[in-house]
C-alpha positions as CSV (number, residue, x, y, z in Angstrom):
1,M,-272.2,11.3,-194.9
2,D,-273.4,9.8,-198.1
3,P,-275.9,6.9,-197.4
4,T,-275.4,5.3,-200.8
5,P,-275.2,1.6,-200.5
6,V,-271.8,0.0,-201.0
7,F,-273.3,-3.5,-201.2
8,E,-276.8,-4.6,-202.0
9,S,-278.6,-7.9,-202.4
10,E,-282.3,-8.4,-202.6
11,R,-282.9,-7.9,-198.9
12,T,-279.5,-6.9,-197.4
13,T,-277.6,-3.7,-197.8
14,I,-274.3,-2.3,-196.5
15,R,-273.9,1.5,-196.5
16,R,-272.5,4.4,-194.5
17,M,-274.0,4.9,-191.1
18,T,-276.0,8.1,-190.6
19,L,-277.3,9.8,-187.5
20,R,-280.7,8.3,-188.2
21,D,-279.2,4.8,-187.7
22,I,-278.0,5.4,-184.1
23,D,-281.2,4.0,-182.3
24,Q,-280.9,0.7,-184.2
25,V,-277.1,0.6,-183.8
26,L,-277.5,1.1,-180.1
27,E,-279.9,-1.8,-180.0
28,V,-277.2,-4.1,-181.6
29,E,-274.6,-2.5,-179.4
30,H,-276.5,-3.3,-176.2
31,L,-277.2,-6.9,-177.2
32,C,-273.5,-7.5,-178.2
33,F,-271.4,-5.8,-175.6
34,T,-271.3,-5.7,-171.8
35,A,-269.8,-2.2,-171.9
36,P,-271.8,-0.6,-174.8
37,W,-270.9,2.7,-176.3
38,S,-273.3,5.7,-175.6
39,R,-275.4,7.5,-178.1
40,Q,-273.1,10.5,-177.7
41,A,-270.0,8.3,-178.6
42,F,-271.6,7.4,-181.9
43,V,-272.7,11.0,-182.6
44,T,-269.2,12.2,-181.9
45,E,-267.7,9.6,-184.2
46,L,-270.1,10.5,-187.1
47,V,-270.1,14.2,-186.7
48,D,-266.7,15.2,-185.3
49,N,-264.2,12.5,-186.1
50,R,-262.8,13.1,-189.6
51,L,-260.8,9.9,-189.3
52,A,-263.8,7.7,-188.7
53,E,-265.9,5.7,-191.1
54,Y,-268.9,3.6,-190.0
55,L,-270.9,1.2,-192.0
56,V,-274.3,-0.5,-191.2
57,L,-275.6,-3.8,-192.5
58,E,-279.3,-3.7,-193.0
59,H,-281.7,-6.6,-193.6
60,D,-285.2,-5.6,-194.7
61,H,-284.4,-2.0,-193.6
62,R,-283.4,-3.1,-190.1
63,V,-279.8,-2.6,-188.9
64,I,-278.5,-6.0,-188.0
65,G,-274.8,-5.1,-187.8
66,Y,-272.2,-2.4,-188.1
67,I,-268.5,-1.7,-188.2
68,G,-266.3,1.3,-187.5
69,V,-262.8,2.1,-188.6
70,W,-260.4,5.0,-188.1
71,L,-258.2,5.8,-191.1
72,V,-254.9,7.1,-189.7
73,I,-252.2,7.9,-192.3
74,D,-251.6,4.4,-193.8
75,E,-253.3,2.3,-191.1
76,G,-256.9,1.3,-190.3
77,H,-258.0,0.9,-186.7
78,I,-261.2,-1.1,-186.3
79,T,-263.1,0.5,-183.4
80,N,-266.2,-1.8,-183.2
81,V,-267.8,-4.6,-185.2
82,A,-271.1,-6.2,-184.1
83,V,-273.8,-8.5,-185.6
84,H,-277.2,-8.8,-184.0
85,P,-277.4,-12.2,-182.1
86,D,-280.4,-13.3,-184.3
87,F,-278.2,-13.1,-187.4
88,R,-274.9,-14.7,-186.2
89,G,-273.5,-17.7,-187.9
90,Q,-274.2,-16.4,-191.4
91,H,-270.7,-15.0,-192.0
92,L,-272.0,-11.4,-191.7
93,G,-269.2,-10.4,-189.3
94,E,-266.7,-11.7,-191.8
95,F,-268.5,-9.8,-194.6
96,L,-268.3,-6.6,-192.6
97,M,-264.6,-7.1,-191.9
98,R,-263.7,-8.0,-195.5
99,T,-265.6,-4.9,-196.7
100,V,-263.7,-2.6,-194.4
101,M,-260.4,-4.3,-195.2
102,D,-261.1,-3.8,-198.9
103,N,-262.1,-0.2,-198.4
104,C,-258.9,0.5,-196.4
105,A,-256.7,-1.2,-199.0
106,A,-258.4,0.8,-201.8
107,R,-257.6,4.0,-199.9
108,G,-253.9,3.1,-199.7
109,M,-253.9,1.8,-196.1
110,R,-251.1,-0.7,-195.6
111,R,-252.1,-2.3,-192.3
112,I,-255.1,-2.7,-190.1
113,T,-255.4,-3.3,-186.4
114,L,-258.0,-4.1,-183.7
115,E,-258.3,-5.2,-180.0
116,V,-260.2,-8.2,-179.0
117,R,-261.1,-9.7,-175.6
118,V,-258.8,-12.5,-174.5
119,T,-261.9,-14.6,-173.9
120,N,-263.5,-13.9,-177.3
121,T,-262.1,-16.9,-179.1
122,V,-264.8,-16.9,-181.8
123,A,-263.8,-13.4,-182.9
124,Q,-260.1,-14.2,-182.6
125,N,-260.6,-17.2,-184.9
126,L,-262.3,-15.0,-187.5
127,Y,-259.6,-12.4,-187.3
128,R,-256.9,-15.0,-187.8
129,K,-258.8,-16.4,-190.8
130,L,-258.6,-12.9,-192.3
131,G,-254.8,-12.7,-191.7
132,F,-254.6,-10.9,-188.4
133,V,-251.8,-11.9,-186.0
134,A,-251.7,-11.3,-182.3
135,V,-248.8,-9.0,-181.4
136,G,-249.4,-8.0,-177.8
137,K,-251.9,-7.3,-175.0
138,R,-253.4,-4.3,-173.4
139,R,-253.8,-5.1,-169.7
140,G,-257.1,-4.2,-168.2
141,Y,-258.4,-2.7,-171.4
142,Y,-262.1,-3.5,-170.9
143,T,-263.6,-1.3,-168.2
144,D,-266.5,-3.6,-167.4
145,N,-264.4,-6.4,-166.0
146,N,-260.8,-5.2,-166.4
147,E,-260.2,-8.0,-169.0
148,D,-257.1,-7.8,-171.2
149,A,-257.3,-7.2,-174.9
150,I,-255.2,-8.9,-177.5
151,I,-253.8,-6.5,-180.1
152,M,-254.0,-7.9,-183.6
153,W,-252.6,-6.6,-186.9
154,A,-253.0,-7.6,-190.5
155,D,-251.3,-6.5,-193.7
156,L,-253.5,-5.2,-196.4
157,P,-253.0,-6.0,-200.1
158,A,-251.3,-3.2,-202.0
159,H,-253.7,-3.5,-205.0
160,G,-256.8,-2.5,-203.0
161,G,-258.7,-5.8,-203.6
162,Q,-259.0,-9.2,-202.1
163,E,-256.1,-11.6,-202.5
164,A,-256.9,-14.8,-204.3
């Protein structure tokens, strides 16, 4: 995958995830999730899954967040989004989400979906802010505690950019 940055500021960059990023991604993953993905899961996504696209957010050359999406026909499916706890509250999760939504729209995707824990109201509020609507539940979706997931969908703009 091409590691060319898709966003850059003086100290913060967003770019495609590479295999070299996995150690730092796993650090964020373990800090953010009670049922973290394995190293092999990320390797498989990057090497074998042609539908997958993963981005990392770096600050001073340190991975502080990431997001993954599967591009399936005309829909995007967000697999994971995480921001290191030390960097929360700075709208970085929203930035990652908007970046993926813009990228999906630019590629002709019409809709985007994700699952979120029923107890994760902070994430749910962000997703609603971005236009996601709850449409159902997946019972016992999370294997660590059998918690339900809310299924959320959002329409993407047809022009491939942010709506005003």
